[in-house]
C-alpha positions as CSV (number, residue, x, y, z in Angstrom):
1,M,103.4,92.3,85.0
2,K,101.4,95.3,83.7
3,V,103.7,98.1,82.6
4,G,103.4,101.5,84.4
5,A,104.6,105.0,83.5
6,S,104.1,108.1,85.6
7,V,103.5,111.3,83.7
8,V,103.2,114.6,85.5
9,C,102.5,118.2,84.4
10,A,102.9,121.4,86.5
11,R,103.7,125.0,86.1
12,R,107.1,124.7,87.7
13,G,107.8,122.9,91.0
14,G,106.3,119.7,92.3
15,C,106.8,117.4,89.3
16,S,109.7,115.4,90.8
17,A,107.9,114.8,94.1
18,T,104.7,113.7,92.4
19,F,106.6,111.6,89.9
20,D,108.3,109.8,92.9
21,E,105.0,109.1,94.7
22,L,103.4,107.7,91.5
23,N,106.3,105.4,90.8
24,K,106.2,104.1,94.4
25,Y,102.6,102.8,93.7
26,F,103.9,100.9,90.6
27,T,106.7,99.3,92.5
28,I,104.6,98.0,95.4
29,S,102.1,96.7,92.8
30,G,104.7,94.5,91.1
31,M,104.7,96.6,87.9
32,P,107.7,97.2,85.7
33,V,108.2,100.9,85.5
34,V,109.1,102.5,82.1
35,S,111.7,105.2,82.1
36,S,112.6,107.9,79.6
37,Q,115.5,110.3,79.1
38,Y,114.5,112.4,82.1
39,W,111.7,112.4,84.7
40,N,108.4,112.0,82.8
41,S,107.2,115.6,83.3
42,I,106.1,118.4,81.1
43,H,105.6,122.0,82.1
44,G,102.8,124.5,81.4
45,R,100.8,127.0,83.3
46,T,97.7,127.5,81.2
47,Q,95.8,125.2,78.9
48,G,97.8,124.3,75.9
49,E,101.0,125.9,77.2
50,A,102.7,122.5,77.7
51,F,102.8,122.1,73.9
52,S,105.6,124.7,73.9
53,D,107.8,122.5,76.2
54,E,110.0,120.9,73.6
55,E,112.1,119.0,76.1
56,G,109.0,117.7,77.8
57,K,107.5,116.6,74.5
58,Q,110.7,114.8,73.6
59,T,110.7,113.1,77.0
60,M,107.1,111.9,76.3
61,R,108.1,110.5,72.8
62,V,111.0,108.6,74.2
63,L,108.7,107.3,77.0
64,A,106.2,106.1,74.5
65,R,108.9,104.2,72.5
66,N,110.4,102.7,75.6
67,M,106.9,101.6,76.8
68,I,106.1,99.9,73.5
69,F,109.5,98.1,73.6
70,L,109.0,97.0,77.2
71,M,105.4,95.7,76.6
72,K,106.6,93.8,73.5
73,S,109.6,92.4,75.5
74,I,107.3,91.2,78.3
75,A,104.9,89.6,75.9
76,L,107.7,87.7,74.2
77,G,109.1,86.6,77.6
78,K,105.7,85.5,78.8
79,E,105.2,83.5,75.6
80,N,108.7,81.8,75.8
81,F,109.3,81.6,79.6
82,G,106.0,82.2,81.3
83,L,105.5,84.7,84.2
84,P,107.6,84.8,87.3
85,E,106.5,82.6,90.1
86,T,104.4,84.3,92.8
87,E,104.4,83.8,96.5
88,P,101.7,84.5,99.1
89,H,102.2,87.9,100.6
90,V,103.9,87.9,104.0
91,F,103.3,90.8,106.3
92,T,105.8,91.6,109.0
93,H,105.1,93.6,112.1
94,F,107.2,94.3,115.1
95,I,104.5,94.4,117.8
96,S,105.0,91.8,120.6
């Protein structure tokens, strides 16, 4: 039940595909994924340029607040109800 959040930075394109791939890792690892107001991306071409992306910075601030909230909520849930029951992993294949 470790919390995960993908954060990507690029000049322009590629953020959404990268964001998608990172989130897939979290979901197959049983991790709750934190969201924001938009995809967790910020844009910049050269060093320091991302500091000018006001929408991206706002997305990161919202992400941080949501992550803190989710981590506290999980801690309270764990304290009051414990963790979800786990099962041994079953692997399915279709080879006869």
